[in-house]
N, C-alpha and C positions, 0 to 999 in steps of 0.2 A: 472665512475660506475652509473647504472642507481639508483634512487631513490627506497628506500624499504617502501611499503605503505601497513599497515594491515586494514581490514574491519572487524570491531568485529558486531554480530547482531545475533538475534535468529532466523530472516528470516522465521517468519509465512508463508509468501506467496509465497517465493522462489524468491523474485525481487533480493535483494541485491548481491547476486552472479553474477550479470551482471556488478555491479561496478565493480570489480576484473577484470570482462574478459576485460572490456572498458579499463581499466589502462593495462593490459596486452598488449592490441594491438597496447598501446603508448609506448612499451619497458621498464614500471615499472615493478620492481620484487614486485609482489603483490600478497597478499594470504589473505582468507577468514576462520575468525574463528567462525565458526557456534553453537553459543549454544546449537541451538534445534538438534545438530547431537549428544551430547553427551548421552551414553546410560550405565544402570549399565551393570557391568563386566560380570555378572552370575544372574542365580535365587535367590541365599541366598540373594543377594544386593539388588535387587527387593524386596524381601520379608520384607528386615529389613528397607527398605525405606518406605513401605506401613504399617508397625507395626508402624514407627517412626510417622507417619503422624496422624495415629488414636490413639494412647495412650499418645503421648506424643507433639502433634499438631505441630511436626517439620518438616520440607522437607529436608533430608539431601542430595537430589537430588540437591538441589538449592544451594547448598555450592558447591558441587563436579564440577556443571557445570561452576562456576567462578574459582575454583582452574585447570580445564581442559584449562580454557584461559591463566593462569600463567604459565601453564606446558608449552603449545603451545608455548609462547612466550621466555619461558626459552632456547627453542630448536632453535628458528628462528634468535634471539636476537635482537639486537637494531635496531627500524625502524625510517625512517625521520620522517615518519607521522602514526598517528592512527585513525581512526574514528571509533565511534561507534553510531551506529544509535538504538535509543530509550534507552538512558543509565537509564531510571529506574529499567532497570532487572538486574542491575549490583549494589551490594552494595558499600557505599563510601569506606571502607578499599581496597577494591578490585580495585577501579577506582586509588587510591594513588597507587598501586602495579604497576596498568597497565600502568601510566604514566610514572613511572621511566624506562619504554622499550623504550621511542619514544623521539622525539626532539619537535615535535609538536602533542599535542592531541587535538582532536576536536569530536565536539556531533552533530548528527543530529536527529529533531525530529519528529517523523513521525505522532504524534498526539499533540491535542495540549496540555497547562499545564493543562488548566480545566478537560482534558480526563486521563492524564499520567502527574503528575506533578513530577519536578525536581527541587523544591525550597531547598531540600537537597543538591543538588550539584553545586549551583550556587557560591559556595563562593571560586574560584578559582582553579578550578579542571580544568576545560577546559581552552583553549588557545584561541578556536573559538566557538559557538554554533550555528549553523545553525536552521532556523524553516520556516515549508511554511504557518504558521498560521501569519496572519497579524496583529492580534491584539496582539498577542504574541509578536510579531518584537518591536511593538510600546511600548508594556506595560514594556519588561524586557530586551531592547537592542539586542534582537538575530540578527544576520546577515540574511539577507534575502533571500531565494532560495525557489526553486518549487521542487515538484516533476518532474521526468524525464520521458523522452520517451525511454524506452530501446528496443523496437520493430525496426527493420529495417524497412523504409516506406513500405508498401504492396500495390500490384498494387488493384487499385480500383474495388470489387466483380463486377462480371457481374450479370445482371438482373436474370438469372436462378441460381445463386446461393442463391438468399435471400431466406429463407425459413420463416420468423417472421419478422414483422414490427418493432418490439420492444424486446429488450433484457435486463434483470436485473440479474446480480449474484454480491452477497454480501453476508456479514457474516451474523449469525442472531442475530437479537438485536431489538429494539421497533422498527426499521423501516418498520419491516414485515405488521405492522396495516397500513401503507400508502400504500401499494401495492394492498389492497381491494378496495380503493376508484379508484386507477389507474386502476385496472381490470374491474370497473364498466364502467368508463370514455372511454376506450380501447373499449369495447363490444359495447358500444354506439356508437363510430367511425369506427365499424365495422375492426378494428387494430388486427390482430395476435399478440400474444406474449410469451415470454417464460421467466419466473421468476424460478432464483434457488436461494434459500438459504441453506446456508451451516453452521453446527455447530453442537457441542455433543447434544445440547438441543432441536435439530429439533425431535428428536423421541419422546420425551414427549409432545410435541407442538403438533404434526399431531395426538396421540392419544386423547389427551384432545379436540382437534377438530375436532374428527372422523367424525362427520355429517357435518361439513362445506362445502355447494358446493364450495365455494370460494376457499377453500385451495385446493382442489383437482386438480385446475389448476397452483399450485405451486410446483414444484419439491424442496423436503426438503430433505436433504442430510446428513449425517454424517461427510462424508469424502471432503477433497478438492477437487476441480476442478484444475488440472494441468495446466499450461500456454499453452501446445499443445493444450489442448481439448478447454480451453478457447479462443485461437484465432480462433479456427472451428468456433466455437458460434458466434464469431463476424464477420467472412466473411457470416453467413446465415443470418445477421439481416440490417436492415437499420438504425436504431436508437437505442442509449446506454442510459439506464435510470441511474441516478448519482443521490441518494438521501443521502443528507449530515448526518453525524450523530451529535448527539446535541453536543453543544459546538465545533463544528470545521468550520472554516472560510477557513482554504487551500484547494486548490484544490486535487481529490484524484487521484490515479493511473487510473481509469476509465476515466477522462477528456484526458490522454496521450495515452492511448491505443487506445481511439476512433479517437485522430487526426492521429496515424500512419495508420490505418484502412480507414481512412476517412469517417468515420460516425458521422450522426449528434447526438447532446444528448440533452437529457432533463434533467435539473437539477434542483433541490433545492437550491444550492451553488449560490446564488447574487452575490457573489465576482467575479464571472468568467467576468464579463462586464467589470472591471478593467484590464483587460489582453491584451496587445495587437494582440492576436488570436482571440480574439472575433469575432465572425461575427453573427449575429441573424438571418441571412440564416440556418447556422450550430448547432448555440446552442439556445436552449428555455429554458430561465429560468422559473419556475412555482412557484406556492405557493400551497404548499401540500394540505391546507384548501379552496382552490378556484382554483380547474384545470379548467383551459383554454389552449386548445392547439388548434391552427387554423388548419384545414385539409390541408390548403395549405403547411405548415410544413414538411407535408408528400409526397408531391408532386414535389416540387422542389428537385433539386440534390446538392451534398454537394459540395461547391465552396473551389477548393483548395488552401491552405494557401501559402503566398510568401515563396521562399525557405530559406530568411533572417531569418525568423519569423519562420517556421517550425525547421531548425538546433539550433536556440537557444535553444529549449527545448528538443534535443537529449542528450544522456547519454553521448555523447563523450563531447561535449559544458558542459556540467553539471560536469564532473569531471575536465574538465581544470579550471573550475572557482573554484570549491570548494578545490581543491589541488595546485590552483597556477601553472599549468604547462605552461601556457603562459602568 
């Protein structure tokens, strides 16, 4: 009989369902409990939840989401392996219940401990904890991994497809301040760019800076860019910008998406130089406080990676390692 593997996550950016697809392609009986899919049953439940948050400082929806996990597992039965992504979103008591439904309970941390701590979950809850953050791996003994390349390798864009020299897509946070310096620098280099910032706070930020000439060149959105749309943007650009968040040393999905599209990367993540796919022709590491990007970086073509290196970072190889399938 095939293994049964369950993936549990909120899946903010719609990456995690690709793990299930990759497992199913290998003949694994796999399914995804997407916490973010939970919705109130009716209008009254939604109103009750809002009133509870306002007057009782409690959010029943957070409990309902976790009960939804348990209810789903009761229907699906015991699993050979369960992987939870960003486990800090689930309370300890529910983790203990989830563990009762599997022979092997694992976690993968999309964020560093400094950003999203799971210190309250380190006492024997998980059989294995994976992390892409090298400092956390060293400090806590987590098992090392990276994010994965979930995209099938894309044919290199034709010159006629390119509409912008540079692309940046990210959530709204403090990194937006770095974009102003990048704008000025790219204007000096006479390079075109597309900056897209996504988040609920973008509307207020836009109004606060309504007279900013630089902000007019940034596309501020409340709603997320779906992956199909994002991939279109990748095809239309030459270089992808990757600005690391505070307290992050691991590699973001931007690095692997650019790898699939064979796009060059400009990044503030200094750790990228320690990986076997690093090539200074393809990846330029910058200091946001001292921007220096040679013009020739834009003038040379992307150098394709050897097949064995590219394959290592594919999602197919990633699930083999995480779930010990080979």
